[in-house]
C-alpha positions as a Markdown table, in Angstrom:
| # | Residue | x | y | z |
|---|---|---|---|---|
| 1 | Met | 187.4 | 137.0 | 101.3 |
| 2 | Gly | 188.1 | 134.3 | 103.8 |
| 3 | Asn | 188.5 | 130.6 | 102.8 |
| 4 | Ile | 185.3 | 129.5 | 104.5 |
| 5 | Asp | 183.5 | 132.2 | 102.7 |
| 6 | Phe | 184.7 | 131.3 | 99.6 |
| 7 | Val | 183.8 | 127.5 | 100.0 |
| 8 | Gln | 180.3 | 128.6 | 100.7 |
| 9 | Arg | 180.0 | 130.7 | 97.4 |
| 10 | Ile | 181.4 | 127.5 | 95.7 |
| 11 | Leu | 178.9 | 125.2 | 97.4 |
| 12 | Phe | 176.1 | 127.7 | 96.3 |
| 13 | Leu | 177.7 | 128.1 | 92.6 |
| 14 | Val | 177.6 | 124.6 | 91.8 |
| 15 | Pro | 173.8 | 124.0 | 92.4 |
| 16 | Met | 173.2 | 127.2 | 90.9 |
| 17 | Ile | 174.7 | 126.0 | 87.4 |
| 18 | Leu | 173.2 | 122.8 | 87.7 |
| 19 | Ser | 169.7 | 124.0 | 88.4 |
| 20 | Leu | 169.8 | 126.7 | 85.7 |
| 21 | Thr | 171.1 | 124.3 | 83.3 |
| 22 | Val | 168.2 | 121.9 | 83.9 |
| 23 | His | 165.8 | 124.7 | 84.0 |
| 24 | Glu | 166.8 | 125.7 | 80.4 |
| 25 | Trp | 166.9 | 122.3 | 79.1 |
| 26 | Ala | 163.4 | 121.8 | 80.3 |
| 27 | His | 162.3 | 124.7 | 78.3 |
| 28 | Ala | 164.1 | 123.7 | 75.3 |
| 29 | Phe | 162.9 | 119.8 | 75.5 |
| 30 | Ser | 159.2 | 120.8 | 76.2 |
| 31 | Ala | 159.2 | 123.1 | 73.1 |
| 32 | Trp | 160.9 | 120.4 | 71.1 |
| 33 | Lys | 158.2 | 117.9 | 72.3 |
| 34 | Leu | 155.6 | 120.2 | 71.1 |
| 35 | Gly | 157.3 | 120.6 | 67.6 |
| 36 | Asp | 159.6 | 123.2 | 68.0 |
| 37 | Asp | 163.0 | 122.5 | 67.1 |
| 38 | Thr | 164.7 | 126.0 | 67.3 |
| 39 | Ala | 166.4 | 125.2 | 70.6 |
| 40 | Leu | 167.4 | 122.0 | 69.2 |
| 41 | Arg | 168.9 | 123.5 | 66.0 |
| 42 | Glu | 170.9 | 126.1 | 68.4 |
| 43 | Gly | 172.4 | 123.5 | 70.5 |
| 44 | Arg | 170.3 | 124.3 | 73.4 |
| 45 | Leu | 168.7 | 121.0 | 73.8 |
| 46 | Thr | 171.6 | 119.7 | 76.1 |
| 47 | Leu | 172.3 | 119.2 | 79.6 |
| 48 | Asn | 175.8 | 120.6 | 78.9 |
| 49 | Pro | 176.2 | 123.7 | 81.2 |
| 50 | Leu | 178.6 | 125.5 | 79.0 |
| 51 | Val | 175.9 | 126.4 | 76.3 |
| 52 | His | 173.6 | 127.7 | 78.9 |
| 53 | Ile | 176.0 | 129.8 | 81.2 |
| 54 | Asp | 175.5 | 133.5 | 81.3 |
| 55 | Pro | 178.7 | 134.8 | 82.4 |
| 56 | Val | 177.2 | 137.6 | 84.8 |
| 57 | Gly | 174.0 | 135.9 | 85.9 |
| 58 | Thr | 175.3 | 132.3 | 86.2 |
| 59 | Leu | 178.7 | 132.9 | 87.3 |
| 60 | Leu | 179.7 | 136.5 | 88.8 |
| 61 | Leu | 176.7 | 137.2 | 90.7 |
| 62 | Pro | 177.0 | 133.8 | 93.0 |
| 63 | Leu | 180.6 | 134.2 | 93.4 |
| 64 | Leu | 180.0 | 137.9 | 94.8 |
| 65 | Gly | 177.7 | 136.5 | 97.1 |
| 66 | Val | 174.5 | 137.6 | 95.4 |
| 67 | Pro | 171.7 | 135.0 | 96.1 |
| 68 | Phe | 170.1 | 135.3 | 92.7 |
| 69 | Gly | 171.1 | 134.3 | 88.9 |
| 70 | Trp | 170.0 | 133.5 | 85.7 |
| 71 | Ala | 171.3 | 131.6 | 82.5 |
| 72 | Lys | 170.9 | 132.4 | 79.0 |
| 73 | Pro | 167.2 | 132.2 | 77.7 |
| 74 | Val | 166.2 | 129.3 | 75.5 |
| 75 | Pro | 164.7 | 130.6 | 72.2 |
| 76 | Val | 161.2 | 129.6 | 71.6 |
| 77 | Asn | 159.2 | 129.8 | 68.2 |
| 78 | Pro | 155.5 | 129.2 | 69.0 |
| 79 | Ala | 154.9 | 129.4 | 65.2 |
| 80 | Arg | 156.6 | 126.2 | 64.8 |
| 81 | Phe | 154.4 | 124.1 | 67.5 |
| 82 | Arg | 152.6 | 121.3 | 66.0 |
| 83 | Arg | 149.3 | 122.4 | 64.2 |
| 84 | Asp | 147.2 | 120.5 | 66.9 |
| 85 | Val | 148.9 | 122.7 | 69.6 |
| 86 | Asn | 147.6 | 126.1 | 70.5 |
| 87 | Met | 150.3 | 128.7 | 70.3 |
| 88 | Ser | 149.6 | 130.3 | 73.7 |
| 89 | Thr | 149.0 | 127.0 | 75.2 |
| 90 | Gly | 152.2 | 125.7 | 73.9 |
| 91 | Met | 154.1 | 128.7 | 75.4 |
| 92 | Ala | 152.5 | 128.2 | 78.8 |
| 93 | Ile | 153.5 | 124.5 | 78.8 |
| 94 | Thr | 157.0 | 125.5 | 77.6 |
| 95 | Ala | 157.5 | 128.2 | 80.4 |
| 96 | Phe | 156.0 | 126.1 | 83.1 |
| 97 | Ala | 158.6 | 123.2 | 82.3 |
| 98 | Gly | 161.3 | 125.4 | 83.6 |
| 99 | Pro | 160.0 | 126.1 | 87.1 |
| 100 | Leu | 158.6 | 122.4 | 87.3 |
| 101 | Ser | 162.1 | 121.3 | 86.7 |
| 102 | Asn | 163.4 | 123.0 | 89.7 |
| 103 | Leu | 160.5 | 121.5 | 91.7 |
| 104 | Val | 161.7 | 118.0 | 90.6 |
| 105 | Leu | 165.3 | 118.9 | 91.4 |
| 106 | Ala | 164.3 | 120.2 | 94.9 |
| 107 | Ile | 162.4 | 116.9 | 95.5 |
| 108 | Leu | 165.4 | 114.6 | 94.4 |
| 109 | Cys | 167.7 | 117.0 | 96.7 |
| 110 | Ala | 165.4 | 115.9 | 99.5 |
| 111 | Val | 165.4 | 112.3 | 98.6 |
| 112 | Gly | 169.3 | 112.7 | 98.5 |
| 113 | Leu | 169.4 | 114.1 | 101.9 |
| 114 | Gly | 167.2 | 111.5 | 103.6 |
| 115 | Val | 169.2 | 108.6 | 102.1 |
| 116 | Leu | 172.4 | 110.3 | 103.3 |
| 117 | Ile | 171.3 | 111.2 | 106.6 |
| 118 | Arg | 169.9 | 107.6 | 106.9 |
| 119 | Ala | 173.1 | 105.9 | 105.9 |
| 120 | Glu | 175.5 | 108.2 | 108.0 |
| 121 | Gly | 173.9 | 109.4 | 110.7 |
| 122 | Gln | 174.8 | 112.8 | 112.5 |
| 123 | Ala | 178.4 | 112.5 | 110.7 |
| 124 | Ser | 176.4 | 113.4 | 107.4 |
| 125 | Ser | 175.8 | 117.2 | 108.3 |
| 126 | Ser | 179.7 | 117.6 | 107.9 |
| 127 | Ser | 179.7 | 116.1 | 104.5 |
| 128 | Pro | 180.1 | 118.4 | 101.4 |
| 129 | Phe | 177.4 | 116.2 | 99.8 |
| 130 | Phe | 174.8 | 117.5 | 102.6 |
| 131 | Leu | 175.9 | 120.8 | 102.1 |
| 132 | Leu | 175.5 | 120.7 | 98.2 |
| 133 | Leu | 172.0 | 118.7 | 98.5 |
| 134 | Leu | 170.7 | 121.1 | 101.1 |
| 135 | Ser | 171.8 | 124.2 | 99.0 |
| 136 | Gly | 170.3 | 122.4 | 96.0 |
| 137 | Leu | 167.2 | 122.0 | 97.9 |
| 138 | Gln | 166.7 | 125.7 | 98.9 |
| 139 | Leu | 168.0 | 127.1 | 95.8 |
| 140 | Asn | 165.5 | 124.9 | 93.6 |
| 141 | Val | 162.6 | 126.0 | 95.7 |
| 142 | Ala | 163.6 | 129.7 | 95.4 |
| 143 | Leu | 164.0 | 129.6 | 91.6 |
| 144 | Ala | 160.5 | 127.6 | 91.0 |
| 145 | Leu | 158.6 | 130.2 | 93.1 |
| 146 | Phe | 160.4 | 133.1 | 91.8 |
| 147 | Asn | 160.1 | 132.1 | 88.0 |
| 148 | Leu | 156.5 | 131.4 | 89.0 |
| 149 | Leu | 155.6 | 134.9 | 89.8 |
| 150 | Pro | 153.3 | 136.4 | 87.1 |
| 151 | Ile | 155.4 | 139.2 | 85.9 |
| 152 | Tyr | 157.2 | 139.4 | 82.5 |
| 153 | Pro | 159.5 | 138.1 | 81.6 |
| 154 | Leu | 159.1 | 135.3 | 84.3 |
| 155 | Asp | 157.8 | 132.0 | 83.4 |
| 156 | Gly | 154.6 | 132.5 | 85.5 |
| 157 | Ser | 153.5 | 135.5 | 83.0 |
| 158 | Arg | 153.5 | 132.9 | 80.1 |
| 159 | Val | 151.4 | 130.8 | 82.1 |
| 160 | Val | 149.0 | 133.4 | 83.3 |
| 161 | Glu | 148.8 | 134.8 | 79.8 |
| 162 | Arg | 147.0 | 131.8 | 78.6 |
| 163 | Phe | 144.2 | 132.2 | 80.9 |
| 164 | Val | 143.8 | 136.0 | 80.7 |
| 165 | Pro | 140.1 | 136.7 | 79.3 |
| 166 | Tyr | 140.1 | 138.6 | 76.1 |
| 167 | Arg | 138.4 | 141.6 | 77.8 |
| 168 | Leu | 141.2 | 141.9 | 80.0 |
| 169 | Arg | 144.1 | 141.8 | 77.4 |
| 170 | Asp | 144.5 | 145.5 | 77.3 |
| 171 | Gln | 145.0 | 145.7 | 81.0 |
| 172 | Trp | 147.1 | 142.7 | 80.9 |
| 173 | Glu | 149.3 | 144.6 | 78.1 |
| 174 | Thr | 149.4 | 147.7 | 80.2 |
| 175 | Phe | 150.6 | 145.6 | 83.2 |
| 176 | Lys | 153.4 | 143.8 | 81.1 |
| 177 | Arg | 154.6 | 147.4 | 79.8 |
| 178 | Phe | 155.5 | 148.2 | 83.5 |
| 179 | Ser | 156.8 | 144.8 | 84.4 |
| 180 | Pro | 160.3 | 145.8 | 84.6 |
| 181 | Leu | 159.5 | 148.2 | 87.4 |
| 182 | Val | 157.4 | 145.7 | 89.2 |
| 183 | Leu | 160.2 | 143.1 | 88.8 |
| 184 | Met | 162.7 | 145.5 | 90.3 |
| 185 | Gly | 160.6 | 145.9 | 93.3 |
| 186 | Val | 160.1 | 142.3 | 93.8 |
| 187 | Leu | 163.7 | 141.8 | 93.7 |
| 188 | Val | 164.4 | 144.6 | 96.4 |
| 189 | Leu | 161.5 | 143.3 | 98.6 |
| 190 | Gly | 161.5 | 139.5 | 97.3 |
| 191 | Gly | 163.2 | 138.2 | 100.6 |
| 192 | Gly | 159.8 | 139.1 | 102.3 |
| 193 | Leu | 157.4 | 138.3 | 99.5 |
| 194 | Leu | 158.5 | 134.8 | 99.0 |
| 195 | Ala | 159.6 | 134.0 | 102.4 |
| 196 | Gly | 156.3 | 132.5 | 103.3 |
| 197 | Pro | 155.6 | 130.2 | 100.4 |
| 198 | Gln | 159.3 | 129.3 | 100.3 |
| 199 | Ala | 159.1 | 128.2 | 104.0 |
| 200 | Phe | 156.0 | 126.2 | 103.3 |
| 201 | Val | 157.5 | 124.3 | 100.4 |
| 202 | Arg | 160.6 | 123.7 | 102.2 |
| 203 | Gly | 158.8 | 122.4 | 105.1 |
| 204 | Leu | 156.8 | 119.9 | 103.1 |
| 205 | Leu | 160.3 | 118.6 | 101.5 |
| 206 | Ile | 161.8 | 118.6 | 105.1 |
| 207 | Asp | 158.9 | 116.1 | 106.1 |
| 208 | Leu | 159.8 | 114.1 | 103.3 |
| 209 | Val | 163.5 | 113.9 | 104.4 |
| 210 | Arg | 162.3 | 113.1 | 107.9 |
| 211 | Ala | 159.9 | 110.2 | 106.4 |
| 212 | Ile | 163.0 | 109.0 | 104.7 |
| 213 | Val | 165.3 | 108.9 | 107.7 |
| 214 | Gly | 162.6 | 107.3 | 109.9 |
| 215 | Arg | 162.2 | 110.0 | 112.5 |
């Protein structure tokens, strides 16, 4: 592995760890706000990356150049939600919090890029901060859209499950049983399936960067 390639992987690994940490913290925080303290009691309601890191999904794959990763899932017990919180609604809110946090991070990266470019001009493109922010923007858009796919066990499936009509529950449960196969297919074809939506969201964020820069 060349030095340049290794640096590029490190520049990808850093935002990957931070993004996955915030994603899992968002799950834990939303569950806690809804009354479930399971994650809190297990030490997962924290932004300390060490408690969220999965050795393979968070570290090994990014270092091997695989543009994909995951962290240890946060435990959520819907039976511990407050009495005024419907369990399926609570699970949908808790699940959606993860991708939402990645969208927020992508927006923050866009703002950071705009401020950096406005302050340093063309010289900013060679800055390590520029590369980290750009990588963070792209990564968080990808994480948000991927996790919103309605395929179990991705977060999107929990959100969709809240709105599945009772008459379609059997079909939904059948789909969930085959979800691992569907997910494998998405991972193989994921670049093509999500390329359009990712490009659209990235375009909106680049427009935000340009608005901040004043171009």
